N, C-alpha and C positions, 0 to 999 in steps of 0.2 A: 947365125943360122936363122932362117925365117920359119918361126913356129907354125904359121898359117899353111905352110907347104906340107906339113906332116899330119897324119891322121890321128884320130882319137877314138876312144871307146866310150860309148854311152852304155850305162849299166843300171841294173836294178838289183838291190839287195833286199832281203826279207829276214825277219827273225824266226819265222816258221811258215808252214803252209798257210797261204792266204792271210798272213799276219801283217804286221806293220811293214811298210815299204819305204825305200829310199832310192831316189834317182840321182845318179851322178855322172860325171864325165872325167876322163883321165887319158893321158897319153901312155900310161903304163898300167895296164889292168891288173897284172899279177901283184905289183908293188902296192897299188892302191887298195886292192882287196885284202892283202896281208895286213896293211895298216888298219883297216876296218876291223879285222879279226882280233887285233890286240887292243882295240879301243882308241886308236889314234886317227881314225878316218874322219870322224865328225862327232861333235858333242851329242847330236840327236841319235846317231847310231849307237854310240857308247851307252847313252841313257836307256835306250830301248833294246839293247843287245841285238842289234841288226847287223849280222855278219855273214849271211848266207847269200852267195852270188847265184841269182836265179835266172838272169837274162843279161846278155851283152851283145852289142853290135858295133863293129868297127866302121868308121866313116872317115873319108878324106875330103877335104883337108880338115884340120882341127876346128876351124871356125864354123864349119858345117856341123860338126859333132856337137859343138857348144850350143848352136841354135837348136839342134834336135833335142838335146837335154832340156833346154828351156821349154820347148813345146811339150815334152813328156811330163814335165813337172806340172803343167797346167791341165793335163788330162784328168778325167774322172778316174777314181780308184778302180771301178769295174773295167775300164778300158785297159788300165795297166795290168790288171789280173788276166784279162783275155790275152794280152800280148805275151805275158809270161807263159800262160798255159798252152798257147799255140806252139811255142818252141820247147817248152819244158813242162809237160803236163804233170809230172810227179813232183815238181818244185825241188828237184835234186840240186844239191850244192855243187856248182860247176867249178869251184876253185881248183880242185885237184886236176881237172881237165886242162888247166892253163899251162901246165908244165909237161904235157905229153907231146 
């Protein structure tokens, strides 16, 4: 199966309102977020208790999603905050919305 043909999620996690941020990419947002929530997503997230899904966007194909993630990682912090607040002004944890 050609992975480049399938899409991926670019996402932002936070530890609290306007707290520490983490930008990632995955083909399975629910599973990846669940891994972060139990401390298995990344060492950085585990160390800083970053487990709140505050923004996500699906992009096809996966290589475009990966490129988008790399761009977001280079963004200034205030730009990332503005992106989150445009879609999720209350910084609600969107994890429970994934299974609805």
